[in-house]
Every structure is written in structure tokens, then in C-alpha cells.
NUDREN-97722 format. One record per residue (C-alpha): residue in one letter; residue number from 1; x, y, z. Coordinates in steps of 0.5 Angstrom, whole numbers. Each point is the difference from the previous one (the first is absolute). Layout:
<recs>
{A, NUM, {X, Y, Z}};
...
</recs>
This chain:
<recs>
{M, 1, {-92, -7, -57}};
{E, 2, {2, 6, -4}};
{E, 3, {-1, 4, 7}};
{T, 4, {4, -5, 4}};
{L, 5, {6, 0, -5}};
{Q, 6, {0, 7, 0}};
{D, 7, {1, 0, 7}};
{I, 8, {5, -5, 0}};
{L, 9, {4, 4, -6}};
{E, 10, {0, 6, 5}};
{K, 11, {2, -4, 6}};
{T, 12, {6, -3, -3}};
{N, 13, {2, 5, -5}};
{V, 14, {2, -5, -5}};
{L, 15, {-2, 6, -5}};
{S, 16, {2, 7, 0}};
{K, 17, {-6, 5, 1}};
{E, 18, {1, 2, -7}};
{Q, 19, {-1, -7, -2}};
{L, 20, {-6, -2, 4}};
{A, 21, {-3, 7, -3}};
{E, 22, {1, -2, -7}};
{A, 23, {-3, -7, 1}};
{K, 24, {-6, 3, 3}};
{E, 25, {-1, 5, -5}};
{L, 26, {1, -6, -6}};
{A, 27, {-5, -4, 4}};
{N, 28, {-5, 5, 0}};
{S, 29, {1, 3, -7}};
{Q, 30, {-1, -7, -3}};
{S, 31, {-5, -3, 5}};
{I, 32, {5, -6, 3}};
{D, 33, {2, -2, 6}};
{L, 34, {6, 2, 4}};
{E, 35, {4, -6, -1}};
{E, 36, {-1, 0, -8}};
{A, 37, {2, 7, 0}};
{I, 38, {6, -2, 4}};
{N, 39, {1, -6, -5}};
{R, 40, {0, 5, -6}};
{L, 41, {5, 5, 2}};
{A, 42, {4, -6, 2}};
{L, 43, {2, 3, 7}};
{L, 44, {0, -7, 4}};
{S, 45, {3, -7, -2}};
{E, 46, {-5, -6, 1}};
{E, 47, {4, -2, 6}};
{Q, 48, {-1, 7, 3}};
{M, 49, {-8, 0, -1}};
{E, 50, {0, -7, 3}};
{R, 51, {3, 2, 6}};
{L, 52, {-5, 6, 0}};
{Y, 53, {-6, -5, -1}};
{I, 54, {2, -4, 6}};
{Q, 55, {1, 6, 4}};
{S, 56, {-7, 3, -2}};
{I, 57, {-4, -7, 1}};
{K, 58, {4, -1, 7}};
{L, 59, {0, 7, 3}};
{H, 60, {-7, 0, 3}};
{D, 61, {2, -7, 3}};
{F, 62, {5, 2, 5}};
{A, 63, {-6, 1, 6}};
{H, 64, {-2, -7, -2}};
{V, 65, {7, -3, 0}};
{I, 66, {1, 3, 7}};
{V, 67, {-6, -3, 3}};
{D, 68, {1, -7, -3}};
{M, 69, {7, 0, 3}};
{G, 70, {-3, 1, 7}};
{F, 71, {4, 7, 1}};
{L, 72, {-7, 4, 0}};
{S, 73, {-7, -2, 2}};
{N, 74, {-6, 2, -4}};
{D, 75, {-2, 5, 6}};
{D, 76, {7, 3, 0}};
{L, 77, {0, 1, -7}};
{S, 78, {-7, 4, 0}};
{K, 79, {2, 4, 6}};
{A, 80, {7, 2, -4}};
{R, 81, {-4, 2, -7}};
{E, 82, {-5, 4, 5}};
{E, 83, {6, 4, 2}};
{L, 84, {2, 1, -7}};
{K, 85, {-6, 3, -2}};
{G, 86, {2, 7, -4}};
{S, 87, {8, -2, 1}};
{P, 88, {5, 0, -5}};
{I, 89, {4, -5, 4}};
{S, 90, {0, -7, -3}};
{L, 91, {-3, -6, 4}};
{A, 92, {7, -4, 0}};
{K, 93, {3, 7, 3}};
{H, 94, {-5, 1, 5}};
{L, 95, {0, -7, 3}};
{L, 96, {8, 1, 0}};
{N, 97, {-1, 6, 4}};
{T, 98, {-5, -2, 5}};
{D, 99, {4, -6, 1}};
{R, 100, {-5, -5, -2}};
{L, 101, {4, -3, -5}};
{S, 102, {8, -1, 1}};
{E, 103, {5, 1, -6}};
{E, 104, {1, -7, 0}};
{Q, 105, {-7, -2, -1}};
{F, 106, {-1, 6, -5}};
{A, 107, {6, -3, -4}};
{R, 108, {-3, -7, 0}};
{A, 109, {-7, 2, -2}};
{L, 110, {3, 4, -6}};
{A, 111, {4, -6, -2}};
{K, 112, {-7, -5, 0}};
{Q, 113, {-4, 6, -3}};
{H, 114, {5, 0, -6}};
{S, 115, {2, -7, 0}};
{M, 116, {7, 1, 2}};
{E, 117, {5, -3, 4}};
{Y, 118, {1, 3, 7}};
{V, 119, {7, 0, 3}};
{D, 120, {1, 0, 8}};
{L, 121, {6, 5, 0}};
{S, 122, {1, -1, 8}};
{S, 123, {5, -5, -1}};
{F, 124, {2, 1, -8}};
{E, 125, {7, 0, -1}};
{V, 126, {2, 4, -7}};
{D, 127, {5, -3, -4}};
{D, 128, {6, 5, 0}};
{E, 129, {3, -2, -7}};
{L, 130, {-7, 2, -3}};
{F, 131, {-1, 6, 5}};
{R, 132, {7, 3, -3}};
{R, 133, {-3, -1, -7}};
{F, 134, {-5, 6, 1}};
{E, 135, {1, 7, 2}};
{V, 136, {-2, 2, 7}};
{G, 137, {-3, 6, -3}};
{V, 138, {-4, -4, -5}};
{M, 139, {-3, -5, 6}};
{R, 140, {-2, 6, 4}};
{R, 141, {-3, 4, -6}};
{Y, 142, {-4, -6, -2}};
{H, 143, {-1, -3, 7}};
{F, 144, {2, -7, -1}};
{I, 145, {5, -5, 1}};
{P, 146, {3, -6, -4}};
{Y, 147, {-3, -7, 1}};
{S, 148, {3, -4, -6}};
{L, 149, {3, 1, -7}};
{E, 150, {0, -6, -5}};
{G, 151, {2, 3, -7}};
{R, 152, {-4, 6, -1}};
{E, 153, {-5, -2, 5}};
{L, 154, {0, 4, 6}};
{V, 155, {-4, -1, 6}};
{V, 156, {-1, 6, 5}};
{I, 157, {-3, 1, 6}};
{A, 158, {-5, 6, 0}};
{S, 159, {-5, 3, 5}};
{D, 160, {-5, 3, -5}};
{P, 161, {-3, -5, -6}};
{T, 162, {-4, 6, -3}};
{E, 163, {6, 4, -2}};
{V, 164, {0, -2, -7}};
{S, 165, {4, 5, -3}};
{I, 166, {5, -1, 5}};
{F, 167, {2, -7, -2}};
{D, 168, {-1, 2, -8}};
{E, 169, {5, 6, 2}};
{L, 170, {5, -5, 4}};
{E, 171, {0, -5, -6}};
{A, 172, {2, 5, -5}};
{L, 173, {5, 3, 5}};
{L, 174, {3, -7, 2}};
{D, 175, {-1, -3, -7}};
{L, 176, {-3, -6, 3}};
{N, 177, {-7, -4, 1}};
{I, 178, {-3, 2, 7}};
{H, 179, {-4, -5, 4}};
{V, 180, {-3, 3, 7}};
{K, 181, {-1, -4, 6}};
{L, 182, {-2, 4, 6}};
{G, 183, {2, 2, 7}};
{T, 184, {-1, 6, 5}};
{H, 185, {2, 7, -1}};
{S, 186, {4, 1, 6}};
{E, 187, {4, -7, 0}};
{I, 188, {2, 2, -7}};
{S, 189, {3, 6, 2}};
{R, 190, {3, -3, 6}};
{L, 191, {4, -5, -4}};
{I, 192, {2, 5, -5}};
{S, 193, {3, 4, 6}};
{L, 194, {3, -6, 3}};
{M, 195, {4, -2, -6}};
{V, 196, {3, 7, -1}};
{E, 197, {2, 0, 7}};
{T, 198, {3, -7, 0}};
{S, 199, {4, 1, -6}};
{L, 200, {7, 2, -2}};
{D, 201, {-1, -1, -8}};
{S, 202, {1, 7, -3}};
{G, 203, {-6, -1, -5}};
{V, 204, {-4, 0, 6}};
{L, 205, {3, 5, 4}};
{F, 206, {1, 5, -5}};
{G, 207, {-7, -1, -4}};
{E, 208, {-3, 6, 4}};
{V, 209, {5, 5, -1}};
{A, 210, {-5, 6, -1}};
{L, 211, {-4, -2, 6}};
{S, 212, {7, 0, 5}};
{Q, 213, {2, 7, -3}};
{S, 214, {-7, 3, 2}};
{H, 215, {1, -2, 7}};
{A, 216, {7, 3, 1}};
{V, 217, {3, 7, 2}};
{L, 218, {7, 1, 0}};
{E, 219, {4, 4, 5}};
{V, 220, {7, 1, -1}};
{E, 221, {5, 2, 5}};
{D, 222, {6, 5, 0}};
{E, 223, {6, -1, 4}};
{D, 224, {-2, 3, 6}};
{G, 225, {-6, -5, 0}};
{E, 226, {-5, 5, -2}};
{G, 227, {-5, -1, -6}};
{A, 228, {-6, 2, -3}};
{E, 229, {-6, -4, -3}};
{V, 230, {-1, -1, -7}};
{D, 231, {-6, -3, -3}};
{V, 232, {2, -5, -5}};
{A, 233, {-7, 0, -3}};
{G, 234, {0, 8, 0}};
{Q, 235, {6, 3, -2}};
{E, 236, {3, -6, -3}};
{R, 237, {-6, -2, -4}};
{Q, 238, {4, 0, -7}};
{A, 239, {6, -3, 3}};
{M, 240, {-4, -6, 2}};
{Q, 241, {-2, -2, -7}};
{S, 242, {7, -2, 0}};
{S, 243, {1, -8, 0}};
{V, 244, {6, 1, 4}};
{V, 245, {-3, 4, 5}};
{G, 246, {-6, -4, 1}};
{L, 247, {5, -6, 0}};
{V, 248, {4, 3, 6}};
{D, 249, {-6, 2, 4}};
{S, 250, {-3, -7, -1}};
{V, 251, {6, -4, 2}};
{L, 252, {0, 5, 7}};
{I, 253, {-7, -1, 1}};
{Q, 254, {0, -7, -1}};
{A, 255, {6, -1, 5}};
{V, 256, {-3, 4, 5}};
{R, 257, {-7, -5, 0}};
{K, 258, {4, -6, 0}};
{Q, 259, {4, 2, 6}};
{A, 260, {7, 0, -3}};
{S, 261, {5, 3, 4}};
{D, 262, {5, 2, -6}};
{I, 263, {-1, 1, -8}};
{H, 264, {6, -2, -4}};
{F, 265, {1, 3, -7}};
{E, 266, {6, -4, -3}};
{V, 267, {3, 1, -7}};
{Y, 268, {3, -6, -4}};
{Q, 269, {3, -1, -7}};
{D, 270, {-7, 0, -3}};
{E, 271, {-6, 1, 5}};
{L, 272, {-2, 4, 6}};
{K, 273, {-2, -4, 5}};
{V, 274, {-5, 2, 6}};
{R, 275, {0, -4, 6}};
{Y, 276, {-3, 1, 7}};
{R, 277, {3, -2, 7}};
{I, 278, {-6, -4, 4}};
{D, 279, {1, -3, 6}};
{G, 280, {8, 1, -1}};
{C, 281, {0, -4, -6}};
{L, 282, {0, 3, -7}};
{F, 283, {-5, -2, -6}};
{D, 284, {0, 2, -7}};
{V, 285, {-6, 4, -2}};
{A, 286, {1, 3, -7}};
{S, 287, {5, 0, -5}};
{F, 288, {0, 6, -6}};
{D, 289, {5, 1, -6}};
{K, 290, {6, 4, 2}};
{N, 291, {-2, 6, -4}};
{Y, 292, {-5, 1, 6}};
{H, 293, {6, 1, 5}};
{S, 294, {2, 7, -1}};
{P, 295, {-7, 3, 0}};
{V, 296, {-1, -4, 6}};
{S, 297, {6, 2, 4}};
{S, 298, {-1, 7, -2}};
{R, 299, {-7, 0, 3}};
{L, 300, {2, -3, 6}};
{K, 301, {6, 6, 1}};
{I, 302, {-5, 5, -2}};
{M, 303, {-5, -2, 6}};
{A, 304, {6, -1, 5}};
{K, 305, {3, 7, -3}};
{L, 306, {6, -3, -2}};
{D, 307, {5, 2, -6}};
{I, 308, {-3, -3, -6}};
{A, 309, {7, 2, -4}};
{E, 310, {4, -4, 5}};
{K, 311, {1, -7, -1}};
{R, 312, {7, -1, 2}};
{I, 313, {0, 0, 8}};
{P, 314, {-5, -3, 5}};
{Q, 315, {-6, 5, 2}};
{D, 316, {-5, 0, 6}};
{G, 317, {-7, 3, 1}};
{R, 318, {-7, -1, 2}};
{F, 319, {-7, 2, -2}};
{R, 320, {-7, -2, 3}};
{L, 321, {-7, -3, -4}};
{H, 322, {-7, 1, 3}};
{I, 323, {-2, -7, -1}};
{D, 324, {-7, -3, 2}};
{D, 325, {-1, 6, 5}};
{R, 326, {7, 0, 3}};
{N, 327, {6, 3, -1}};
{V, 328, {6, -5, -2}};
{D, 329, {7, 2, 0}};
{F, 330, {5, -3, -5}};
{R, 331, {8, 1, 1}};
{V, 332, {4, -1, -6}};
{S, 333, {7, -2, -2}};
{V, 334, {3, 0, -7}};
{L, 335, {6, -3, -1}};
{P, 336, {4, -1, -7}};
{S, 337, {1, -7, -3}};
{V, 338, {3, -3, -6}};
{Y, 339, {-6, 1, -4}};
{G, 340, {-3, 6, 3}};
{E, 341, {-3, 3, 7}};
{T, 342, {-3, -5, 4}};
{T, 343, {-5, 3, 5}};
{V, 344, {-3, -3, 7}};
{L, 345, {-6, 3, 3}};
{R, 346, {-1, -1, 8}};
{I, 347, {-7, 0, 2}};
{L, 348, {-2, 4, 6}};
{D, 349, {-7, -2, 2}};
{R, 350, {-2, 3, 7}};
{T, 351, {-7, -4, 0}};
{A, 352, {4, -6, -2}};
{L, 353, {4, 1, 6}};
{G, 354, {-2, -5, 6}};
{L, 355, {2, 3, 7}};
{D, 356, {-2, -5, 4}};
{L, 357, {5, -4, 3}};
{A, 358, {-4, -7, 1}};
{K, 359, {-1, 1, -8}};
{L, 360, {7, 1, -1}};
{G, 361, {2, -7, 3}};
{F, 362, {1, 1, 7}};
{E, 363, {-3, -5, 5}};
{G, 364, {1, -3, 7}};
{E, 365, {6, 2, 3}};
{N, 366, {4, 4, -5}};
{L, 367, {-6, 5, -1}};
{L, 368, {0, 1, 8}};
{R, 369, {8, 1, 0}};
{F, 370, {-1, 5, -6}};
{K, 371, {-6, 4, 3}};
{R, 372, {4, 0, 7}};
{A, 373, {7, 3, -4}};
{A, 374, {-4, 5, -4}};
{A, 375, {-4, 2, 6}};
{R, 376, {6, 2, 5}};
{P, 377, {1, 8, 1}};
{Y, 378, {7, -1, -3}};
{G, 379, {5, -4, -3}};
{M, 380, {1, -3, -7}};
{V, 381, {-4, -5, -5}};
{L, 382, {4, -2, -6}};
{V, 383, {-3, -4, -6}};
{A, 384, {5, -4, -4}};
{G, 385, {-2, -3, -7}};
{P, 386, {2, 1, -7}};
{T, 387, {-4, 5, -5}};
{G, 388, {-7, -2, -1}};
{S, 389, {-1, -4, 7}};
{G, 390, {-5, 4, 3}};
{K, 391, {4, 4, 5}};
{T, 392, {-3, 7, -1}};
{T, 393, {-7, -3, 0}};
{T, 394, {2, -3, 7}};
{L, 395, {2, 7, 3}};
{Y, 396, {-6, 3, -3}};
{S, 397, {-4, -5, 4}};
{A, 398, {4, 1, 6}};
{I, 399, {-1, 8, 0}};
{K, 400, {-8, -1, -1}};
{A, 401, {0, -5, 6}};
{I, 402, {4, 5, 4}};
{Q, 403, {-3, 7, -2}};
{T, 404, {-3, 4, 4}};
{S, 405, {-2, 7, 0}};
{E, 406, {4, 2, 6}};
{Q, 407, {7, -2, -3}};
{K, 408, {3, 3, -6}};
{I, 409, {3, -5, -6}};
{I, 410, {5, 2, -5}};
{T, 411, {2, -4, -6}};
{I, 412, {6, 1, -5}};
{E, 413, {-1, -4, -6}};
{D, 414, {3, -1, -7}};
{P, 415, {-5, 1, -3}};
{V, 416, {-6, 1, 5}};
{E, 417, {-4, -6, -3}};
{Y, 418, {-7, 1, 3}};
{Q, 419, {-3, 6, 4}};
{L, 420, {-2, -2, 7}};
{P, 421, {-5, 5, 3}};
{G, 422, {3, 3, 7}};
{V, 423, {7, -1, -2}};
{V, 424, {5, 5, -2}};
{Q, 425, {4, -3, -6}};
{I, 426, {6, 2, -3}};
{A, 427, {3, -2, -7}};
{V, 428, {8, -1, -1}};
{N, 429, {2, 5, -6}};
{E, 430, {8, -1, 0}};
{R, 431, {0, 4, -6}};
{K, 432, {-2, 6, 4}};
{G, 433, {4, -2, 6}};
{L, 434, {-5, -4, 4}};
{T, 435, {3, -7, 2}};
{F, 436, {-2, -4, 6}};
{A, 437, {5, 2, 4}};
{S, 438, {-1, 8, -1}};
{G, 439, {-8, -1, 1}};
{L, 440, {1, -4, 6}};
{R, 441, {4, 5, 3}};
{S, 442, {-5, 5, -1}};
{I, 443, {-6, -4, 2}};
{V, 444, {2, -2, 7}};
{R, 445, {0, 8, 1}};
{Q, 446, {-8, -1, -2}};
{D, 447, {-2, -3, 7}};
{P, 448, {-2, -7, -3}};
{D, 449, {-2, -6, 4}};
{R, 450, {1, -5, -5}};
{L, 451, {4, 0, -6}};
{L, 452, {0, -4, -7}};
{I, 453, {6, 0, -4}};
{G, 454, {-1, -4, -6}};
{E, 455, {7, -3, -1}};
{I, 456, {7, 0, 4}};
{R, 457, {5, 0, -6}};
{D, 458, {6, 3, 4}};
{E, 459, {4, 1, 6}};
{E, 460, {-3, 7, 1}};
{T, 461, {-7, -1, -1}};
{A, 462, {1, -6, 5}};
{K, 463, {3, 4, 6}};
{I, 464, {-5, 5, -1}};
{A, 465, {-5, -5, 1}};
{I, 466, {3, -4, 6}};
{N, 467, {1, 7, 3}};
{A, 468, {-7, 2, -1}};
{A, 469, {-2, -7, 3}};
{L, 470, {4, 1, 6}};
{T, 471, {-3, 7, 1}};
{G, 472, {-7, -2, 1}};
{H, 473, {-3, -1, -7}};
{L, 474, {-3, -6, -3}};
{V, 475, {4, -1, -6}};
{L, 476, {-3, -5, -6}};
{S, 477, {5, -1, -6}};
{T, 478, {2, -6, -5}};
{I, 479, {6, -2, -2}};
{H, 480, {2, -5, -6}};
{A, 481, {3, -6, 3}};
{N, 482, {-2, -8, -1}};
{N, 483, {-2, -1, 7}};
{V, 484, {1, 3, 7}};
{M, 485, {7, -3, 1}};
{D, 486, {2, 4, -6}};
{A, 487, {-3, 6, 2}};
{V, 488, {4, 0, 6}};
{S, 489, {6, -1, -3}};
{R, 490, {-1, 5, -5}};
{L, 491, {-2, 5, 5}};
{I, 492, {7, -2, 4}};
{G, 493, {3, 1, -6}};
{M, 494, {-2, 7, -1}};
{E, 495, {4, 2, 7}};
{I, 496, {-6, 0, 4}};
{D, 497, {3, -1, 8}};
{P, 498, {-3, -6, 2}};
{Y, 499, {-2, 3, 7}};
{E, 500, {-5, 5, -4}};
{F, 501, {-2, -6, -5}};
{V, 502, {-3, -4, 6}};
{S, 503, {-2, 6, 4}};
{S, 504, {-4, 2, -6}};
{F, 505, {-4, -6, -3}};
{N, 506, {-6, -2, 2}};
{L, 507, {-1, -5, -6}};
{I, 508, {3, -2, -6}};
{M, 509, {-4, -4, -5}};
{S, 510, {1, -3, -7}};
{Q, 511, {-6, -2, -5}};
{R, 512, {-2, -3, -6}};
{L, 513, {-6, 0, -4}};
{V, 514, {-2, -7, -3}};
{R, 515, {-6, -1, -5}};
{K, 516, {-6, -3, 3}};
{I, 517, {-4, -6, -3}};
{C, 518, {-6, 2, -4}};
{P, 519, {-6, -2, 4}};
{N, 520, {-4, -1, -6}};
{C, 521, {4, -6, -3}};
{R, 522, {4, -2, 6}};
{E, 523, {1, -8, 1}};
{E, 524, {4, -4, 4}};
{I, 525, {5, -4, -4}};
{T, 526, {1, -7, 1}};
{E, 527, {7, -1, -2}};
{V, 528, {6, 5, 0}};
{A, 529, {4, 0, -6}};
{K, 530, {7, -3, 1}};
{E, 531, {4, 6, -4}};
{L, 532, {-4, 4, 6}};
{R, 533, {2, -4, 5}};
{D, 534, {7, 0, -2}};
{L, 535, {1, 7, 0}};
{I, 536, {-3, 1, 7}};
{E, 537, {5, -2, 5}};
{D, 538, {-4, 0, 6}};
{F, 539, {-6, -4, -3}};
{N, 540, {1, -6, 4}};
{E, 541, {-1, 4, 6}};
{H, 542, {-7, 1, -2}};
{K, 543, {-2, -5, -5}};
{D, 544, {-6, -3, 4}};
{A, 545, {-3, 7, -1}};
{S, 546, {-6, 1, -4}};
{F, 547, {2, 5, -6}};
{Y, 548, {-5, 4, -5}};
{E, 549, {1, 3, -7}};
{G, 550, {-5, 4, -4}};
{S, 551, {-2, -3, -7}};
{G, 552, {0, 6, -3}};
{C, 553, {-7, 4, -2}};
{R, 554, {-2, 7, -3}};
{F, 555, {0, 3, 7}};
{C, 556, {7, -1, 1}};
{H, 557, {2, 1, -8}};
{K, 558, {2, -8, 0}};
{T, 559, {6, 1, 5}};
{G, 560, {-4, -3, 6}};
{F, 561, {2, 6, 4}};
{S, 562, {-4, 6, 3}};
{G, 563, {3, 5, 4}};
{R, 564, {6, 0, 5}};
{V, 565, {1, -1, 7}};
{G, 566, {6, 2, 5}};
{I, 567, {5, -5, 3}};
{F, 568, {4, 3, 6}};
{E, 569, {6, -1, 4}};
{M, 570, {0, 4, 7}};
{L, 571, {7, 2, 4}};
{V, 572, {-3, 2, 7}};
{M, 573, {6, 4, 3}};
{S, 574, {0, -4, 7}};
{D, 575, {6, 1, 5}};
{R, 576, {3, -7, -3}};
{I, 577, {0, 3, -7}};
{K, 578, {3, 7, 2}};
{Q, 579, {6, -3, 3}};
{M, 580, {1, -5, -6}};
{I, 581, {0, 6, -4}};
{L, 582, {5, 4, 5}};
{N, 583, {4, -6, 0}};
{R, 584, {0, 0, -8}};
{D, 585, {-2, -7, 0}};
{S, 586, {0, -4, -6}};
{P, 587, {-7, 1, -4}};
{L, 588, {-1, -7, 0}};
{E, 589, {0, -1, 7}};
{T, 590, {-4, 6, 2}};
{E, 591, {-5, -2, -5}};
{K, 592, {0, -7, 3}};
{V, 593, {-2, 3, 7}};
{A, 594, {-5, 5, -3}};
{V, 595, {-4, -7, -3}};
{E, 596, {1, -3, 7}};
{E, 597, {-4, 7, 3}};
{G, 598, {-5, -1, -5}};
{M, 599, {2, 3, -7}};
{V, 600, {-3, -4, -5}};
{P, 601, {5, 1, -6}};
{L, 602, {-3, 2, -7}};
{R, 603, {1, -8, -3}};
{Q, 604, {-4, -2, 6}};
{A, 605, {-6, 5, -1}};
{A, 606, {0, -2, -7}};
{W, 607, {-1, -7, 2}};
{Q, 608, {-6, 2, 4}};
{K, 609, {-3, 3, -5}};
{V, 610, {1, -6, -5}};
{E, 611, {-3, -5, 5}};
{S, 612, {-6, 4, 2}};
{G, 613, {-2, 0, -8}};
{V, 614, {1, 8, -1}};
{T, 615, {6, -1, -5}};
{T, 616, {4, -5, -4}};
{L, 617, {6, -4, 1}};
{S, 618, {3, 3, -7}};
{E, 619, {-1, 7, 3}};
{L, 620, {3, -2, 7}};
{N, 621, {6, -2, -4}};
{R, 622, {0, 7, -4}};
{V, 623, {0, 5, 5}};
{T, 624, {4, -4, 6}};
{L, 625, {6, -4, 1}};
{A, 626, {1, -6, 4}};
</recs>
């Protein structure tokens, strides 16, 4: 017993090396066993000694347990033991390494050996509220997930029942009585990661600030777009000790991992609120004391190379973070408000950019129409829509679809949101005189085949773009307008000659983004609420269709939505449409003819997504007008 107990003590580290040496010295000097020595020195409690006894009794029974449970035959056991002769590797580890024993079988056998309950975690759902009561770092360090809590009795799921010292330390740390159930190591790790990835709770998101910081490399760009990398973990090691720096970096990194498009730092009378925009909607993720506002704002200004002292006028800047082995750009906008400066960051993550037209939502005839228009050797393709409707992504996807080594493609953007390989990209800099119009005048002298103009904002830009389309270039651009007919009206209002207009345009398209129903909690609804039916003016036309919603789960942050998809209306310049524009016919009459020729209005396109179970009735009404 003495030798076995010593082995257990050395394995579990329940005693320090110094304590164990002291106990052994006392046992030898007094001619008593090791247990008695430990008791005299009061190194372990009765409960701790009981746990050790159980381990010492059952330590050598593991092999018999796996045979009794049918996981291994006696012959296979003998072979494994023969292979282990002279090896320091344990029998269990050897069986796992040689795939004679699965991780689940190992955990089940371990549970039986120690008279503990095994929990199958493959379909186990962690209690969100219970999970949020414990720091993520603590769960990772001690490798457990909470199972239940009643009063001061906490039941946890762990993977190693022999780690006595860990459970004792955890009891002291949490000030709770710990009871252990067993699960597999990999499933415990998976569930911890899953809960972190699918949570918008500040305690979960920012519980591992230090871990997030260690993976970040800051790159601050100057006004000319040039920058030098700064190793946060190196040069700013001391500064990283600051709670504010850690908080800001954690907010940014977690936003990227949550696939947020924007981060809002909003200051109010008594608090600083942090919100993420995910799938087009804002979510509250954290709230801090207002005293954090000034240092957080200063930190963001330093990163974006803005004037810290200036708090009366808006400022814009940008910086870059290296997160999870990829570069992510952040556009920064600082705006004075009643209670202080509010800061909004646009996240430009090129790896999250889907440049596949089909994945954007194009399908059927619309996909063919757009591809044909973008593939023509000259002319203009115009995409209309509000800010955040995916216009730039659509144009980038078009460039990817038509790009070849035989052609030169030049873009002018404000700003350049994503770098495209093999494409010459120019950023507008109005402070230095580089506008869309002046840039375009120079670009056409660079012998381009394809042009992308970030936005048509004024008459001069519109005329240069149309002239380029008329002189053998394919021009892709965007305009802020509600629909295709509004886009036509805006261009006509810019004093564009109608004849040049109809001669230059291949396609005018309007688009929106609708949220997709989460596939993990999607379900058919049996009855549409009267309030919703009343809001949808054209509901009766589609009342016989099947409708779906998301009930809300951790994968969609309880919203019922996950991801977005585009809806489109396309005006192809047929001869009849051209003549109506030349005659300056009313937009309503022109739209009616366009629908007759196959144009699907935005509202109808949204209805198609609803009836196919992609999105919801509420989303239809949020994004489009009847």
C-alpha cells in the first residue's frame, strides 16, 4: 500500500515535492507508513485521503474493466502489455494511440472504474445561464463544463477523475462543493469552444482577453495607405497590461470571429455601450462605466492615427489587425455627440468576402442576365441600392467572373475595401485632389479594358463613366437609389443625354440583402399573426404558401437568422425600354413594360425567398415595399 500511495501522490501532484519529501522523511525516521506520516503532518484532509484510497484500489483494475465491458479481449490485452514492455507509456494511452480503444470507450471504462456517471456529450446541451456564471478561462484551465448547480453543490463534467488536486483547487477557487461526472476530453473542448463562438454575452466574449491579445499584430496605415507592422506582444508588451488596451483589442478580435460587419462604441449619460452589427442588425454585447469612454476613444484614435486632442469635429481613419493568420482592415469613423465621441468601425475582412455570384443569391434567369451584361466587351453595368446592401461585393464578384490575364482591370474606390489580385486599384483622396472624376480622366489614359467605379456621385463622374462605356470599355459602378427606375431618374437628373444613356447601359440592377432563416432552428409556422398579416399589404396574394421562421438557438444568437442573401431586380436595355427612356415616358409605365419583358421587382424577388423557406415574412416587410 505504501508504494502504491506514493505512486498516486506523485502522479496527481496533490502534494508538492517538498511536502511529499517531508512525509517520507517522517515515515522513515519514525518507522511508520506514509499514510500515517501524512496524517501527522496534516497535509491532506480525510476526504482527500479517501479519494486517494479509491484511486489506489482501482488503479490497477482498469485493464479488467475494459475486458469486462467487452471493449478488449484478453488476447488483445496480453498483446498490448507485451508491446509495452520497457515503455514508460501507460496502458490506456497505448490503447488509445493504437486505436484499440476509442475515446468514448476509455471514458466509459474510466467512469465504471471509479464508480462515476458517464455523460454522453454528443447531444448534450449546455445550460447557457449556468455557463455564463463561470469564466471561460477557468473552464479551459481546469477543463470542465458545468452540469448543474443547486445551492453550493456544483456538478461538473470532466475527463480525468484522477486529477484530485485540480478538483480541490477548483473548489477553493469557486467556493463551491464540486461533484464530478465524466465525459470525453474532445467533447468537453468542443462544447467550450461552441459556447464561446455562439455567444454574444460580454462575460463569455471578453473572458479570454489575454489569449486574444497574443494573436494580434497591429498595422497602422498613414494617409498614403502605407504602414508598418507593430508586434503587439513585442513592442507594446508593457502597454498591453492596460485593461483598456486589452478590452479594445478583445472587442475587435471577437467581432471578427463573430463575422460582424461593424462595431459601434456609443457613449450615453452613464455608460459606454458596445454593439456588433451581424447580418445587418445590431446586437448589444457589452456595457461599461462611462469612465472607460475617454481612454477607449483615445486607444482607437491612436490605432487609426487620428488627433487625440481634437474632439469637436468628425475624423476618419483606418488600421489593420492580424487576426487568426489573416489581415483584417478596420475603417474608423469618429463623430462628436452630446455625451462625447461615438466611434464606429467597419470591418473589412477579405477572407469573409464571398465572390461567387450564385452564393450571393443570383439564380435562374437573373444569373444569366447579369453574367451576359458583365461579359460584354463594352457598355455599363450599374448596381443601385442603399449603403450596406452588398453592391461592392456584387461588383467584385463580377470582376472575378470576367477577369483574365489578357485584359487590364482598373478600379477607383472610396476607399478600396478589398485588395483583388491582378487588379490595379486606386483609392480616392479628395484632400489631395484625387476625386472620382479626376481619377477617371487619368485612368482612361492607362489603356484599361474594364473599369470599376466605386460610386457615381455627381454629373462629372457620370458623364466620364458613360463616355468610357461608349468608347470601348466595360464600366461597372454603383449608385445610391431605391430601385432601378429611381436610378434611371437620378441619372437623367444629372443632365445625362438620353441618347448616350440608352446607348451605354447594358444593365441596371437594384439589390437588397435579406436575412436567411437559421438552418439549425428553422421550422414551419402553422399560423401567421394577425398583426403581421395586416402589415403585409399583399399577403392575401400569397396566403396559401408555406411560411417558415427560426425559433432561435445559440447558433443564431437567439435571433432565428443566420447569414444573408441577395434579392435583385434587373432592367435590361431592350429596344422598347430604350425608346421609352428616349421619349421620357413615366417611370411607372417603363417599369410596367420591364416587368412584361421579364424583370422581377424587388418585392416579388423577396416573396420568392419567403415561399422557398429562405427568409421570413417579417424580413420581407423590413426590406421591401409593397
